[in-house]
C-alpha positions as a LaTeX table, in Angstrom:
\begin{tabular}{lrrr}
\hline
Residue & $x$ (\AA) & $y$ (\AA) & $z$ (\AA) \\
\hline
Met1 & 0.16 & $-0.27$ & $-0.24$ \\
Ile2 & 1.51 & 3.42 & $-1.21$ \\
Phe3 & 0.32 & 6.30 & 1.30 \\
Ser4 & 1.01 & 9.91 & $-0.19$ \\
Ala5 & 3.30 & 12.83 & 1.28 \\
Pro6 & 0.77 & 14.21 & 2.80 \\
Phe7 & $-0.85$ & 11.29 & 4.41 \\
Leu8 & 2.84 & 10.84 & 5.98 \\
Asn9 & 3.28 & 14.00 & 7.07 \\
Tyr10 & 0.76 & 13.72 & 10.23 \\
Phe11 & 3.21 & 11.37 & 11.56 \\
Thr12 & 6.12 & 13.53 & 11.47 \\
Pro13 & 7.57 & 14.75 & 14.57 \\
Gln14 & 7.20 & 18.31 & 13.45 \\
His15 & 3.51 & 18.02 & 12.96 \\
Arg16 & 2.88 & 15.93 & 16.07 \\
Phe17 & 4.93 & 19.25 & 18.24 \\
Thr18 & 2.67 & 21.76 & 15.88 \\
Thr19 & $-0.78$ & 19.28 & 16.91 \\
Phe20 & 0.28 & 19.18 & 20.93 \\
Ala21 & 0.88 & 23.85 & 20.93 \\
Thr22 & $-2.42$ & 23.94 & 18.97 \\
Val23 & $-4.22$ & 21.82 & 21.43 \\
Ile24 & $-2.61$ & 24.00 & 24.54 \\
Ala25 & $-3.39$ & 27.27 & 22.62 \\
Phe26 & $-7.29$ & 26.27 & 22.17 \\
Leu27 & $-7.32$ & 24.90 & 25.73 \\
Leu28 & $-5.52$ & 28.17 & 27.24 \\
Gly29 & $-8.38$ & 30.38 & 25.58 \\
Phe30 & $-10.85$ & 27.43 & 27.64 \\
Ser31 & $-9.27$ & 28.05 & 30.53 \\
Leu32 & $-9.42$ & 31.22 & 31.26 \\
Pro33 & $-12.79$ & 31.87 & 31.40 \\
Thr34 & $-13.04$ & 28.64 & 33.25 \\
Ser35 & $-10.15$ & 27.33 & 35.61 \\
Asn36 & $-7.29$ & 29.10 & 37.06 \\
Val37 & $-5.86$ & 25.56 & 37.53 \\
Leu38 & $-6.39$ & 24.41 & 34.64 \\
Met39 & $-4.80$ & 27.66 & 32.79 \\
His40 & $-1.44$ & 27.78 & 34.88 \\
Phe41 & $-1.02$ & 23.57 & 33.81 \\
Leu42 & $-1.32$ & 24.81 & 30.64 \\
Leu43 & 0.97 & 27.68 & 30.84 \\
Val44 & 3.33 & 25.25 & 31.53 \\
Leu45 & 2.85 & 23.27 & 29.13 \\
Ala46 & 3.42 & 26.07 & 26.58 \\
Leu47 & 6.26 & 27.20 & 28.10 \\
Leu48 & 7.80 & 23.56 & 27.72 \\
Cys49 & 6.80 & 23.51 & 23.85 \\
Val50 & 9.17 & 27.17 & 23.95 \\
Phe51 & 11.81 & 25.11 & 25.81 \\
Leu52 & 11.64 & 22.32 & 23.28 \\
Arg53 & 11.83 & 24.33 & 20.37 \\
Pro54 & 14.15 & 27.41 & 21.72 \\
Asn55 & 14.26 & 30.83 & 18.80 \\
Arg56 & 17.53 & 32.24 & 20.05 \\
His57 & 17.34 & 35.14 & 16.90 \\
Phe58 & 13.57 & 35.91 & 18.02 \\
Ile59 & 14.55 & 35.83 & 21.75 \\
Lys60 & 16.89 & 38.89 & 20.55 \\
Ile61 & 14.70 & 40.55 & 18.41 \\
Leu62 & 11.32 & 40.16 & 21.64 \\
Ala63 & 14.12 & 41.15 & 24.08 \\
Lys64 & 14.20 & 44.87 & 22.80 \\
Asn65 & 10.17 & 45.57 & 21.80 \\
Pro66 & 8.79 & 47.22 & 24.60 \\
Leu67 & 5.88 & 45.31 & 25.12 \\
Val68 & 8.30 & 42.58 & 26.64 \\
Trp69 & 10.80 & 44.08 & 28.72 \\
Leu70 & 8.33 & 47.54 & 29.58 \\
Pro71 & 6.26 & 45.05 & 32.42 \\
Ala72 & 9.70 & 43.53 & 32.83 \\
Val73 & 11.23 & 46.60 & 34.19 \\
Leu74 & 7.71 & 47.41 & 36.16 \\
Phe75 & 8.31 & 44.09 & 37.97 \\
Leu76 & 12.03 & 44.90 & 38.37 \\
Leu77 & 10.52 & 47.82 & 40.37 \\
Leu78 & 8.20 & 46.23 & 43.03 \\
Leu79 & 11.35 & 43.55 & 43.12 \\
Leu80 & 13.56 & 46.73 & 44.33 \\
Ser81 & 11.23 & 47.95 & 46.29 \\
Leu82 & 11.31 & 45.75 & 48.96 \\
Leu83 & 15.42 & 46.36 & 48.93 \\
Thr84 & 15.02 & 49.72 & 50.55 \\
Gln85 & 10.89 & 49.29 & 51.90 \\
Tyr86 & 9.95 & 45.50 & 52.52 \\
Asp87 & 6.36 & 45.02 & 53.55 \\
Val88 & 4.86 & 41.25 & 54.63 \\
Tyr89 & 2.33 & 41.42 & 52.17 \\
Gly90 & 4.89 & 42.47 & 49.74 \\
Val91 & 6.61 & 38.91 & 48.48 \\
Lys92 & 3.06 & 38.16 & 48.08 \\
Met93 & 2.29 & 41.19 & 46.10 \\
Ile94 & 5.33 & 39.89 & 43.95 \\
Tyr95 & 4.22 & 36.44 & 43.29 \\
Lys96 & 0.92 & 38.49 & 42.04 \\
Tyr97 & 2.27 & 40.26 & 39.44 \\
Lys98 & 5.17 & 37.00 & 38.31 \\
Lys99 & 2.89 & 37.10 & 35.65 \\
Leu100 & 3.87 & 40.40 & 34.22 \\
Leu101 & 7.52 & 37.58 & 33.09 \\
Phe102 & 5.49 & 35.60 & 31.13 \\
Ile103 & 5.00 & 37.85 & 28.07 \\
Leu104 & 8.86 & 37.22 & 26.57 \\
Pro105 & 8.06 & 33.00 & 26.60 \\
Leu106 & 4.49 & 33.01 & 25.30 \\
Ser107 & 5.51 & 35.91 & 22.44 \\
Leu108 & 7.51 & 32.78 & 21.22 \\
Phe109 & 5.18 & 30.25 & 22.04 \\
Phe110 & 2.92 & 32.34 & 19.66 \\
Leu111 & 5.66 & 32.75 & 16.76 \\
Met112 & 5.48 & 28.61 & 16.52 \\
Ser113 & 2.68 & 29.16 & 14.53 \\
Arg114 & 0.30 & 31.94 & 13.14 \\
Ser115 & $-2.98$ & 29.97 & 13.83 \\
Leu116 & $-2.25$ & 29.64 & 17.61 \\
Ser117 & $-3.37$ & 32.83 & 18.41 \\
Lys118 & $-6.64$ & 31.85 & 16.28 \\
Gln119 & $-7.52$ & 28.74 & 17.92 \\
Phe120 & $-6.49$ & 30.50 & 21.37 \\
Val121 & $-9.88$ & 32.88 & 20.82 \\
Lys122 & $-11.63$ & 30.21 & 19.70 \\
Gly123 & $-10.89$ & 27.92 & 22.94 \\
Phe124 & $-12.21$ & 31.62 & 24.42 \\
Leu125 & $-15.16$ & 32.15 & 22.44 \\
Leu126 & $-16.50$ & 28.53 & 23.04 \\
Ala127 & $-15.47$ & 28.86 & 27.21 \\
Asn128 & $-17.92$ & 31.86 & 27.12 \\
Ala129 & $-20.68$ & 30.46 & 24.54 \\
Ile130 & $-20.58$ & 27.48 & 27.25 \\
Ile131 & $-21.00$ & 29.88 & 30.57 \\
Leu132 & $-23.52$ & 31.58 & 28.67 \\
Phe133 & $-25.69$ & 28.68 & 27.28 \\
Thr134 & $-24.93$ & 27.55 & 31.55 \\
Ser135 & $-25.94$ & 30.93 & 32.98 \\
Phe136 & $-29.32$ & 31.26 & 31.33 \\
Leu137 & $-30.37$ & 27.30 & 32.43 \\
Ile138 & $-29.36$ & 28.72 & 36.14 \\
Trp139 & $-31.67$ & 31.63 & 35.86 \\
Glu140 & $-34.28$ & 29.60 & 33.66 \\
Phe141 & $-34.90$ & 26.58 & 35.49 \\
Asp142 & $-32.71$ & 27.75 & 39.14 \\
Leu143 & $-30.51$ & 25.32 & 38.49 \\
Pro144 & $-28.09$ & 24.70 & 41.75 \\
Leu145 & $-24.66$ & 25.06 & 40.50 \\
Gly146 & $-21.62$ & 25.95 & 43.10 \\
Thr147 & $-22.05$ & 29.12 & 44.47 \\
Ala148 & $-24.63$ & 30.69 & 41.47 \\
Tyr149 & $-27.94$ & 31.45 & 42.66 \\
Leu150 & $-31.08$ & 32.58 & 40.72 \\
Ser151 & $-29.99$ & 36.64 & 40.76 \\
Asn152 & $-26.56$ & 36.18 & 39.62 \\
Pro153 & $-26.04$ & 33.07 & 37.81 \\
Thr154 & $-21.98$ & 32.70 & 37.53 \\
Val155 & $-20.61$ & 29.48 & 36.32 \\
Phe156 & $-16.88$ & 29.15 & 36.70 \\
Lys157 & $-15.43$ & 32.55 & 37.90 \\
Met158 & $-17.05$ & 35.32 & 39.97 \\
His159 & $-19.72$ & 38.06 & 38.33 \\
Ile160 & $-16.67$ & 40.76 & 38.19 \\
Thr161 & $-14.48$ & 38.16 & 35.83 \\
Gln162 & $-17.43$ & 36.54 & 34.21 \\
Asn163 & $-19.20$ & 39.93 & 33.33 \\
Phe164 & $-16.18$ & 41.25 & 32.12 \\
Phe165 & $-14.92$ & 37.80 & 30.00 \\
Met166 & $-18.59$ & 38.30 & 27.90 \\
Ala167 & $-17.63$ & 42.01 & 27.25 \\
Leu168 & $-14.88$ & 41.31 & 25.56 \\
Ala169 & $-16.67$ & 37.67 & 23.94 \\
Val170 & $-19.71$ & 39.52 & 22.93 \\
Leu171 & $-17.04$ & 42.24 & 21.10 \\
Ile172 & $-15.22$ & 39.36 & 18.95 \\
Trp173 & $-19.60$ & 38.10 & 18.39 \\
Leu174 & $-20.39$ & 41.03 & 17.41 \\
Gln175 & $-17.14$ & 42.01 & 14.71 \\
Gln176 & $-18.05$ & 38.38 & 13.55 \\
Thr177 & $-21.50$ & 39.12 & 12.43 \\
Phe178 & $-20.72$ & 42.06 & 10.35 \\
His179 & $-17.67$ & 39.70 & 9.10 \\
His180 & $-20.35$ & 36.56 & 7.84 \\
Lys181 & $-23.14$ & 36.49 & 5.81 \\
Gly182 & $-25.99$ & 34.23 & 6.23 \\
Ile183 & $-26.40$ & 31.87 & 8.93 \\
Lys184 & $-23.57$ & 32.24 & 10.31 \\
Ser185 & $-23.76$ & 36.07 & 10.82 \\
Gly186 & $-27.41$ & 34.94 & 12.60 \\
Gly187 & $-25.68$ & 32.56 & 14.64 \\
Tyr188 & $-22.96$ & 35.24 & 16.24 \\
Ala189 & $-25.78$ & 38.18 & 16.05 \\
Leu190 & $-27.64$ & 35.74 & 18.01 \\
Leu191 & $-25.02$ & 35.28 & 21.04 \\
Thr192 & $-24.00$ & 38.88 & 21.08 \\
Cys193 & $-27.52$ & 39.45 & 22.01 \\
Leu194 & $-27.90$ & 36.86 & 24.77 \\
Gly195 & $-24.56$ & 37.70 & 25.73 \\
Ile196 & $-25.32$ & 41.98 & 26.41 \\
Tyr197 & $-28.18$ & 39.99 & 27.75 \\
Asn198 & $-26.72$ & 38.38 & 30.70 \\
Ile199 & $-24.43$ & 41.08 & 31.09 \\
Phe200 & $-26.74$ & 44.44 & 32.16 \\
Phe201 & $-29.94$ & 41.59 & 33.50 \\
Met202 & $-28.48$ & 38.59 & 34.29 \\
Val203 & $-25.41$ & 38.43 & 36.30 \\
Gln204 & $-24.21$ & 41.07 & 38.91 \\
Gly205 & $-21.14$ & 42.62 & 38.30 \\
Arg206 & $-21.05$ & 46.85 & 36.98 \\
Thr207 & $-17.73$ & 46.09 & 35.43 \\
Gly208 & $-18.74$ & 44.14 & 32.54 \\
Tyr209 & $-21.08$ & 47.03 & 31.34 \\
Leu210 & $-18.61$ & 49.52 & 31.63 \\
Ala211 & $-16.21$ & 46.66 & 29.49 \\
Leu212 & $-19.19$ & 46.29 & 26.73 \\
Val213 & $-20.13$ & 49.88 & 26.52 \\
Val214 & $-15.97$ & 51.32 & 26.16 \\
Ala215 & $-15.19$ & 48.28 & 23.42 \\
Phe216 & $-18.64$ & 48.94 & 21.58 \\
Phe217 & $-18.07$ & 52.35 & 21.00 \\
Thr218 & $-14.42$ & 52.15 & 20.38 \\
Trp219 & $-15.22$ & 49.34 & 18.15 \\
Ile220 & $-17.73$ & 51.17 & 15.84 \\
Phe221 & $-15.92$ & 54.28 & 15.85 \\
Leu222 & $-13.03$ & 52.45 & 14.24 \\
Ser223 & $-14.95$ & 50.08 & 12.13 \\
Cys224 & $-17.97$ & 51.42 & 11.32 \\
Ser225 & $-18.45$ & 53.89 & 8.15 \\
Lys226 & $-20.15$ & 57.52 & 9.28 \\
Val227 & $-23.11$ & 56.74 & 8.44 \\
His228 & $-23.42$ & 53.10 & 9.89 \\
Gln229 & $-21.68$ & 54.83 & 12.96 \\
Leu230 & $-24.74$ & 57.40 & 13.29 \\
Arg231 & $-27.03$ & 54.31 & 12.86 \\
Met232 & $-25.51$ & 52.02 & 15.66 \\
Ile233 & $-25.09$ & 54.96 & 17.88 \\
Ile234 & $-28.72$ & 55.99 & 17.42 \\
Val235 & $-29.85$ & 52.51 & 18.43 \\
Ala236 & $-27.33$ & 52.35 & 21.75 \\
Leu237 & $-28.68$ & 55.69 & 22.34 \\
Ile238 & $-31.93$ & 54.27 & 22.34 \\
Leu239 & $-31.40$ & 51.02 & 23.92 \\
Gly240 & $-29.63$ & 53.50 & 26.96 \\
Ala241 & $-32.38$ & 55.41 & 27.08 \\
Val242 & $-34.92$ & 52.02 & 27.66 \\
Leu243 & $-32.17$ & 51.00 & 30.62 \\
Val244 & $-32.30$ & 54.32 & 31.92 \\
Ile245 & $-36.82$ & 54.78 & 32.01 \\
Val246 & $-37.79$ & 51.39 & 32.33 \\
Pro247 & $-36.78$ & 49.78 & 35.86 \\
Asn248 & $-34.39$ & 47.15 & 35.60 \\
Lys249 & $-31.23$ & 45.45 & 37.25 \\
Ala250 & $-28.48$ & 47.34 & 35.87 \\
Asn251 & $-30.52$ & 50.37 & 36.01 \\
Val252 & $-31.01$ & 49.73 & 39.84 \\
Arg253 & $-27.62$ & 48.55 & 39.98 \\
Met254 & $-25.99$ & 52.19 & 38.45 \\
His255 & $-27.90$ & 54.05 & 40.85 \\
Thr256 & $-27.28$ & 51.93 & 43.89 \\
Ala257 & $-23.31$ & 52.38 & 43.05 \\
Ile258 & $-23.96$ & 56.69 & 42.95 \\
Lys259 & $-26.17$ & 56.53 & 45.95 \\
Glu260 & $-22.97$ & 54.36 & 47.85 \\
Ile261 & $-19.85$ & 56.86 & 46.13 \\
Gln262 & $-22.17$ & 59.59 & 47.81 \\
Thr263 & $-22.92$ & 58.18 & 51.34 \\
Cys264 & $-19.42$ & 57.24 & 51.18 \\
Leu265 & $-18.04$ & 61.05 & 50.67 \\
Ala266 & $-20.29$ & 62.74 & 52.85 \\
Ala267 & $-19.73$ & 60.47 & 56.46 \\
Ser268 & $-18.12$ & 61.80 & 58.83 \\
Gln269 & $-14.67$ & 60.31 & 60.33 \\
Pro270 & $-16.09$ & 58.67 & 63.24 \\
Asn271 & $-18.70$ & 56.98 & 60.93 \\
Leu272 & $-16.99$ & 56.59 & 57.59 \\
Leu273 & $-15.89$ & 52.73 & 58.10 \\
Glu274 & $-19.72$ & 51.65 & 58.38 \\
Ala275 & $-20.78$ & 54.34 & 55.37 \\
Cys276 & $-18.25$ & 53.37 & 52.84 \\
Gly277 & $-18.80$ & 49.18 & 53.41 \\
Thr278 & $-20.33$ & 48.94 & 50.85 \\
Ser279 & $-18.82$ & 47.98 & 47.16 \\
Met280 & $-18.41$ & 51.55 & 45.24 \\
Gly281 & $-18.65$ & 53.07 & 49.27 \\
Leu282 & $-14.96$ & 51.07 & 49.74 \\
Arg283 & $-13.64$ & 51.70 & 46.01 \\
Thr284 & $-14.33$ & 55.74 & 47.18 \\
Met285 & $-12.66$ & 55.07 & 50.65 \\
Phe286 & $-9.70$ & 53.47 & 49.00 \\
Ala287 & $-9.29$ & 55.79 & 46.83 \\
Leu288 & $-8.80$ & 58.68 & 49.63 \\
Arg289 & $-6.49$ & 56.52 & 51.42 \\
Ser290 & $-4.24$ & 55.99 & 48.57 \\
Trp291 & $-3.94$ & 59.63 & 47.16 \\
Gln292 & $-3.01$ & 60.44 & 50.38 \\
Leu293 & 0.00 & 57.93 & 50.65 \\
Ile294 & 0.71 & 58.78 & 47.52 \\
Lys295 & 1.52 & 62.21 & 48.64 \\
Glu296 & 3.82 & 61.02 & 51.11 \\
Ala297 & 6.20 & 59.23 & 48.38 \\
Pro298 & 4.84 & 60.63 & 45.17 \\
Ile299 & 8.27 & 59.68 & 42.72 \\
Leu300 & 9.36 & 55.91 & 44.12 \\
Gly301 & 5.86 & 54.99 & 45.97 \\
His302 & 5.61 & 53.01 & 49.21 \\
Gly303 & 6.54 & 49.89 & 47.50 \\
Ala304 & 4.84 & 46.20 & 46.97 \\
Gly305 & 1.99 & 45.24 & 49.22 \\
Ser306 & 2.24 & 48.94 & 51.06 \\
Phe307 & $-1.40$ & 49.37 & 50.21 \\
Glu308 & $-2.95$ & 48.27 & 53.72 \\
His309 & $-7.24$ & 48.71 & 54.73 \\
Val310 & $-8.16$ & 46.77 & 58.24 \\
Ser311 & $-12.10$ & 45.77 & 57.93 \\
Lys312 & $-14.34$ & 47.30 & 59.90 \\
Gln313 & $-15.12$ & 43.98 & 61.90 \\
Gly314 & $-11.20$ & 43.43 & 62.02 \\
Asn315 & $-11.09$ & 40.15 & 61.04 \\
Phe316 & $-9.55$ & 40.46 & 57.22 \\
Ile317 & $-7.07$ & 43.12 & 55.61 \\
Ile318 & $-7.36$ & 44.20 & 52.32 \\
His319 & $-3.98$ & 45.08 & 50.29 \\
Asn320 & $-5.86$ & 46.01 & 46.93 \\
Pro321 & $-6.94$ & 49.59 & 46.10 \\
His322 & $-9.13$ & 47.95 & 43.21 \\
Asn323 & $-7.67$ & 50.71 & 41.05 \\
Glu324 & $-4.32$ & 49.59 & 38.60 \\
Tyr325 & $-3.77$ & 53.46 & 38.25 \\
Leu326 & $-3.76$ & 53.94 & 42.07 \\
Ile327 & $-2.09$ & 50.80 & 42.92 \\
Gln328 & 0.69 & 51.87 & 40.43 \\
Thr329 & 1.26 & 55.16 & 41.99 \\
Leu330 & 0.98 & 53.50 & 45.40 \\
Gln331 & 4.18 & 50.85 & 44.80 \\
Ser332 & 6.00 & 51.99 & 42.41 \\
Gly333 & 5.37 & 55.83 & 42.55 \\
Leu334 & 5.17 & 57.97 & 39.14 \\
Leu335 & 7.91 & 56.63 & 37.88 \\
Gly336 & 5.86 & 52.98 & 38.08 \\
Leu337 & 3.05 & 55.12 & 36.50 \\
Thr338 & 4.88 & 56.32 & 34.04 \\
Val339 & 6.56 & 52.77 & 32.66 \\
Phe340 & 2.45 & 51.12 & 33.01 \\
Leu341 & 1.40 & 54.20 & 30.92 \\
Val342 & 4.01 & 53.88 & 28.24 \\
Trp343 & 3.59 & 50.29 & 28.08 \\
Met344 & $-0.29$ & 50.84 & 27.20 \\
Trp345 & 0.81 & 53.61 & 24.87 \\
Cys346 & 3.26 & 51.00 & 23.27 \\
Phe347 & 0.52 & 48.09 & 22.92 \\
Phe348 & $-1.46$ & 50.83 & 21.70 \\
Arg349 & 0.74 & 51.34 & 18.70 \\
Ser350 & 1.84 & 48.11 & 17.79 \\
Ala351 & $-1.66$ & 47.73 & 17.10 \\
Cys352 & $-1.83$ & 49.97 & 14.76 \\
Gln353 & 0.64 & 48.82 & 12.55 \\
His354 & $-1.93$ & 45.67 & 11.90 \\
Pro355 & $-4.22$ & 45.13 & 9.54 \\
Ser356 & $-7.45$ & 47.11 & 10.19 \\
Glu357 & $-9.77$ & 44.20 & 11.86 \\
Ile358 & $-6.77$ & 43.00 & 14.29 \\
Lys359 & $-6.32$ & 47.10 & 15.13 \\
Asn360 & $-9.52$ & 47.52 & 15.84 \\
Met361 & $-10.41$ & 44.30 & 18.50 \\
Phe362 & $-7.05$ & 45.33 & 19.80 \\
Ile363 & $-7.55$ & 48.38 & 20.38 \\
Ala364 & $-11.36$ & 47.91 & 21.30 \\
Val365 & $-10.19$ & 45.59 & 24.13 \\
Leu366 & $-7.28$ & 47.82 & 25.55 \\
Met367 & $-9.63$ & 50.89 & 26.06 \\
Ser368 & $-12.12$ & 48.13 & 28.19 \\
Tyr369 & $-9.25$ & 47.26 & 30.43 \\
Met370 & $-7.71$ & 50.88 & 30.64 \\
Ala371 & $-11.78$ & 52.31 & 31.76 \\
Cys372 & $-11.73$ & 48.77 & 34.15 \\
His373 & $-8.55$ & 50.01 & 36.03 \\
Phe374 & $-10.17$ & 52.60 & 37.37 \\
Phe375 & $-12.52$ & 50.62 & 39.29 \\
Asn376 & $-10.46$ & 47.41 & 39.22 \\
Ser377 & $-6.63$ & 46.08 & 39.63 \\
Phe378 & $-6.82$ & 43.99 & 36.55 \\
Leu379 & $-3.18$ & 43.49 & 36.35 \\
Leu380 & $-3.25$ & 42.29 & 40.08 \\
Asp381 & $-6.21$ & 39.57 & 39.19 \\
Ser382 & $-5.40$ & 36.59 & 38.09 \\
Ser383 & $-7.72$ & 35.37 & 34.86 \\
Glu384 & $-8.03$ & 39.59 & 34.27 \\
Gly385 & $-4.10$ & 39.87 & 34.21 \\
His386 & $-3.34$ & 36.80 & 32.50 \\
Leu387 & $-5.56$ & 37.73 & 29.73 \\
Phe388 & $-3.81$ & 40.63 & 28.92 \\
Val389 & 0.10 & 39.55 & 29.39 \\
Ile390 & $-1.37$ & 36.63 & 26.66 \\
Leu391 & $-2.93$ & 39.76 & 24.46 \\
Thr392 & 0.57 & 41.48 & 24.87 \\
Ala393 & 2.12 & 38.49 & 23.96 \\
Ile394 & 0.27 & 37.99 & 20.45 \\
Leu395 & 0.82 & 41.44 & 19.78 \\
Ala396 & 3.97 & 41.18 & 20.04 \\
Ser397 & 4.50 & 37.30 & 18.21 \\
Arg398 & 2.49 & 39.48 & 15.03 \\
Ser399 & 4.68 & 42.29 & 15.33 \\
Val400 & 7.76 & 39.98 & 14.74 \\
His401 & 5.92 & 38.94 & 11.87 \\
Phe402 & 5.13 & 41.96 & 10.04 \\
Lys403 & 9.14 & 42.96 & 10.66 \\
Thr404 & 10.59 & 40.03 & 9.55 \\
Gln405 & 8.42 & 38.80 & 6.99 \\
His406 & 7.08 & 42.33 & 5.52 \\
His407 & 3.45 & 41.25 & 5.79 \\
Asn408 & 1.28 & 43.62 & 4.24 \\
Gln409 & $-2.10$ & 41.36 & 3.96 \\
Lys410 & $-5.13$ & 43.80 & 4.99 \\
Asn411 & $-8.54$ & 42.43 & 7.28 \\
Val412 & $-6.95$ & 39.43 & 8.75 \\
Asp413 & $-9.41$ & 38.41 & 11.77 \\
Ile414 & $-8.01$ & 37.78 & 15.08 \\
Gly415 & $-10.36$ & 35.12 & 15.97 \\
Ile416 & $-12.47$ & 32.83 & 13.68 \\
His417 & $-12.99$ & 32.62 & 9.95 \\
\hline
\end{tabular}
């Protein structure tokens, strides 16, 4: 029996290795919204792939890329702060930020094949589709599933993480709705609508609202013609008016957030802990406390783990001010904040060098992160922080492809075709 060359290629070590890397990329995208344990295991496997197939030429190129070395500098500033301003929690804080060092090896991983980034996005979208379907089942039939309940049908993660990831998935589904035609377009449109409903009316968590709104308006501004921009903005404003006028969960949660901030700001010092004991109240108090500490050491900051808030009951201590800009300035001073913002700017500039569909998607995601950083320390958080690190690695690897191969193809999809 004579086998053709393409058939025999399936049994070559190179093909088996590529298949292994493809499965890792897909499962890595799937693990982010579902399981931290699986995510860390797959990160180890991705690093193993890089170790087995190192490319010293690309290592030198990537090491000069600011998308790679700026986060490393940010981590180094935190590490050096332990030498001068040691804090007990500082070691734990640095351990949480170690993900900033993963960008170089992950960039090398995604450089192995251009299809790996697409497989990553496919896995991410599949996980969110499963979460969306399961969330509707919990909401409709009141199914007992872990800590989920009818008024907050989360599946694998807490509501902040689930809503934020769902907002990013909705953005990609929306892009795919316009990219495809016929049944596929209708399917993506359905997922988009169900995802929006899930974010605003089912799962708690105002971060998802902000992420979706910022990503949506950024994307239509970059992607659509003037006529389509006007139409979509009118539709969005009508839906926004309905959300404000008609009583609903999203409306109630937004009014509650405003009231919590007002109550905290109006409270006197003796009643501050009690008045600011709510979600937005705590964030307001964290911001005020952080600002006081920043004024004491504005240039170099107070070091890793320097923020501390004791709960009203005194039974636990919070080391996270839930604001990425504040925590960077508080720990590493204006120097650290500058490095962080320059990193974000380099991310934006690098995205602008890509074809329109990739550029628009990366910038929309970046704007979502930048907006949500005002209410969460996403680089510190595990799932959200690892996602941004992986996206930075994908962008850095694509930048190498464009520079080394002079790739000028337009309208390449970031996700799936």
